[in-house]
LUMMARGU-228091 format. One line per field, with one value per residue: residue in one letter; x, y, z of N, C-alpha, C in turn; residue number from 1. Coordinates in steps of 0.001 Angstrom, whole numbers, plus 500000, padded with zeros to 6 digits. Example, Ala and Ser with C-alpha at 12.3 -4.5 7.8 and 13.67 -1.06 7.14 Angstrom:
2
r: [a|s]
nX: [513190|512850]
nY: [494310|497750]
nZ: [507800|507080]
caX: [512300|513670]
caY: [495500|498940]
caZ: [507800|507140]
cX: [513200|512900]
cY: [496700|500030]
cZ: [507800|507870]
k: [1|2]
This chain:
108
r: [x|x|x|x|x|x|x|x|x|x|x|x|x|x|x|x|x|x|x|x|x|x|x|x|x|x|x|x|x|x|x|x|x|x|x|x|x|x|x|x|x|x|x|x|x|x|x|x|x|x|x|x|x|x|x|x|x|x|x|x|x|x|x|x|x|x|x|x|x|x|x|x|x|x|x|x|x|x|x|x|x|x|x|x|x|x|x|x|x|x|x|x|x|x|x|x|x|x|x|x|x|x|x|x|x|x|x|x]
nX: [220826|219285|218111|215053|213266|210509|210850|210151|211958|212027|211702|213262|211833|210403|208189|206888|206488|209274|211090|212327|214691|214254|214875|212846|210164|209354|209795|207939|208182|206628|207266|210258|212086|212836|213016|210857|210273|208857|208799|208137|207371|209191|212015|214610|217937|220254|219553|219509|222683|222796|221737|223109|226188|225321|224488|226769|228671|227639|228318|230889|230446|228994|228561|227596|223819|222233|222247|222314|222743|224584|224104|225704|224522|225619|226165|228178|227117|226379|227829|229257|229184|229285|228666|226164|226320|224536|222136|219434|216500|214076|213569|213828|210780|209286|208937|207390|205061|204654|205394|208224|209059|208611|210163|212941|213551|213152|216257|217650]
nY: [296485|294557|291441|289197|286359|284242|280646|277554|274988|272519|272361|274795|277183|280366|281701|283817|287302|289392|291172|293829|295003|297110|299858|301262|300759|297514|296803|295051|293252|291665|292023|292349|295559|296731|295799|294627|291793|288971|287540|285717|282642|281479|279438|278443|278213|275728|274563|271954|272226|274502|273062|271264|272624|274043|272357|270673|272819|273137|270958|272006|273636|272655|274263|276493|277160|277645|279286|281880|281644|282946|282390|282705|282760|281884|282005|279831|277838|277127|279097|279745|282251|282949|282156|283748|283851|285408|286016|287679|287381|288356|289533|286912|285998|287585|287355|284798|285906|284931|284612|282318|281000|278432|277171|277452|276094|273989|273494|274040]
nZ: [505884|503541|502376|502347|501914|501829|501307|499685|501729|500607|497904|496849|495889|495588|497703|498642|498653|498151|500990|501853|504121|506656|508686|509684|508251|506628|502898|500950|498011|495307|492640|490864|491822|489653|487176|486794|486853|488064|491434|493060|492825|491835|490932|492373|491200|491519|494118|495260|496155|497299|499842|500707|500815|503002|504794|505099|506073|508660|510272|510849|513124|515649|518197|517465|517720|515599|512920|510439|507133|504173|501134|497517|494396|491303|487787|487733|489955|493589|495803|499074|501404|503661|507259|509520|512914|514527|513091|511707|513423|513183|511064|509431|510366|509564|507260|506814|508180|510788|514316|514488|516707|517877|515660|515738|518901|518518|517991|520510]
caX: [220345|219442|216578|214731|211681|209761|211363|209888|212630|212109|211946|213861|210874|210149|206462|206324|207762|210926|211242|213743|215143|213823|214339|211326|208716|210279|209162|207610|208094|206063|208017|211547|211536|213390|213082|209557|210455|208310|209937|207113|207065|211096|212857|216107|219105|221605|219192|219971|223888|222263|221274|224239|226938|224917|224543|228398|229563|226824|228775|231694|230047|228302|228342|226494|222708|221616|222697|222132|223539|224681|224506|225880|224181|226017|226554|228661|227122|226036|228828|228467|229828|229276|227493|226215|225660|223291|221353|218216|215456|212512|213380|213099|209837|208644|208770|206171|203929|203879|206173|208580|210096|208317|211250|213985|213454|213917|217783|218085]
caY: [296610|292673|290919|288205|285812|282707|280013|276630|274405|271166|272599|275895|278325|281048|281198|284950|288564|289643|291834|294804|295331|298484|300526|301519|299913|296641|297084|294029|293446|290205|291898|293408|296652|297587|294830|294357|290002|287811|286922|284822|281604|281643|278229|279315|277517|274638|274311|270986|272477|274922|272564|270801|273843|274777|271290|270765|273424|273045|270256|272179|274569|272317|275303|277571|275962|278312|280260|282522|281159|283699|281832|283146|281330|282297|281059|278506|277393|277963|278984|279834|283245|283259|281870|284753|283394|286557|286179|288461|285535|289048|289379|285514|285559|288365|286628|283998|286415|285029|283925|280998|280479|276557|275882|277413|275603|272328|272908|274275]
caZ: [504826|503196|501869|502803|501292|501939|500346|500180|501810|499799|496215|496442|495568|496747|497972|499265|498380|498926|502081|502152|505695|506643|510302|510256|507706|505944|501864|500262|496512|494274|491643|490601|491648|488575|485987|486971|486871|489014|491933|493590|492464|491121|491431|493194|490711|492098|495587|496394|496424|498543|501270|500857|501268|504785|505811|505769|506997|510013|511185|511331|514292|516306|519220|517043|517510|514649|511576|508664|506213|503032|499469|496343|493221|490111|486672|487941|490932|494543|497471|500617|501524|505141|508268|510622|514586|515398|512188|512081|513384|513305|510088|508915|510481|508927|505838|506801|508833|512469|514832|514294|518295|517638|514854|516850|519999|517995|517700|521369]
cX: [219504|217765|216033|212924|211585|210272|211135|211395|213156|212401|212769|213010|210173|208283|206355|207404|208730|210871|212457|213499|215294|214012|213466|210246|209315|209120|208749|207492|207257|207298|209348|211417|212087|213188|211865|208957|209303|209022|209337|207306|208701|211385|213941|216732|219604|220687|219647|221772|223642|222395|222570|225662|226541|224822|225718|229024|228888|227510|229733|231838|229378|227467|227460|225309|221632|222522|222588|222957|223629|225578|224757|225141|224633|226010|226493|228768|226563|227530|228311|229911|230205|228439|227694|225590|224571|222401|220036|216860|214296|212344|212751|211704|208464|208160|207271|205201|203246|205268|206800|209154|210196|209718|212518|214269|213786|215332|218080|218675]
cY: [294919|292872|289875|287693|284429|281468|278661|275298|272644|271275|273934|276948|278807|281354|282670|286111|288738|290679|292625|295085|296676|298689|300269|300704|298865|297140|295577|294065|291741|290422|292771|294677|297694|297059|294750|292479|289693|287187|285527|283367|281086|280473|278467|277756|276956|274699|273297|270980|273801|274237|272185|271296|273823|273372|270707|271368|274045|271887|270221|273231|274074|272934|275576|276615|276705|279328|280817|282620|282280|282601|282842|282043|282450|281769|280140|277747|278414|277696|279936|281039|283551|282600|283093|283986|284688|286782|286953|287388|286568|289068|288341|285620|286362|288230|285680|284757|285771|284105|282676|280371|278660|276136|276197|276143|274004|272063|273729|272654]
cZ: [504511|502666|502175|502020|501969|500911|500537|500498|500808|498566|495927|495875|495706|496497|498757|498812|499178|499843|502431|503585|506058|508519|510851|509709|506335|504570|501583|498884|495984|493203|491679|490865|490216|487350|485863|486887|488214|490035|492747|492923|491336|491628|491136|491915|492423|493879|496167|496862|497166|499681|501722|501361|502499|505941|506140|506424|508083|510844|511816|512774|515023|518036|519083|516788|515917|513866|510491|507962|504965|502165|498354|495219|492273|488921|486619|488882|492147|495144|498090|500864|502837|505683|509200|511961|514892|514021|512574|512423|513347|511884|509216|509429|509876|507647|505823|507330|510251|513256|514692|515667|518027|517124|515679|518067|520207|518177|519135|522438]
k: [1|2|3|4|5|6|7|8|9|10|11|12|13|14|15|16|17|18|19|20|21|22|23|24|25|26|27|28|29|30|31|32|33|34|35|36|37|38|39|40|41|42|43|44|45|46|47|48|49|50|51|52|53|54|55|56|57|58|59|60|61|62|63|64|65|66|67|68|69|70|71|72|73|74|75|76|77|78|79|80|81|82|83|84|85|86|87|88|89|90|91|92|93|94|95|96|97|98|99|100|101|102|103|104|105|106|107|108]
């Protein structure tokens, strides 16, 4: 399982639908499937803290060139849950609707 969405890296605003990971067909939602709340356009809270957390953590693992960071957002702030060396690059690219190998090559 899992979900992904296109997020503006500078602002923390969700720019694309949430895509639920599925082994057969990913499902896209512009609104939350239960509450019908809008997802696209939401400004993720504590975005500066999220960027700071992952930048600090990345320094401690220079041998791993790319990491899929799991960050938890709560009422008390942003917290780093874990980093995954074998993150789903295909699912990430589906959020953007195009191949992003050129972005990963920057880190090889």
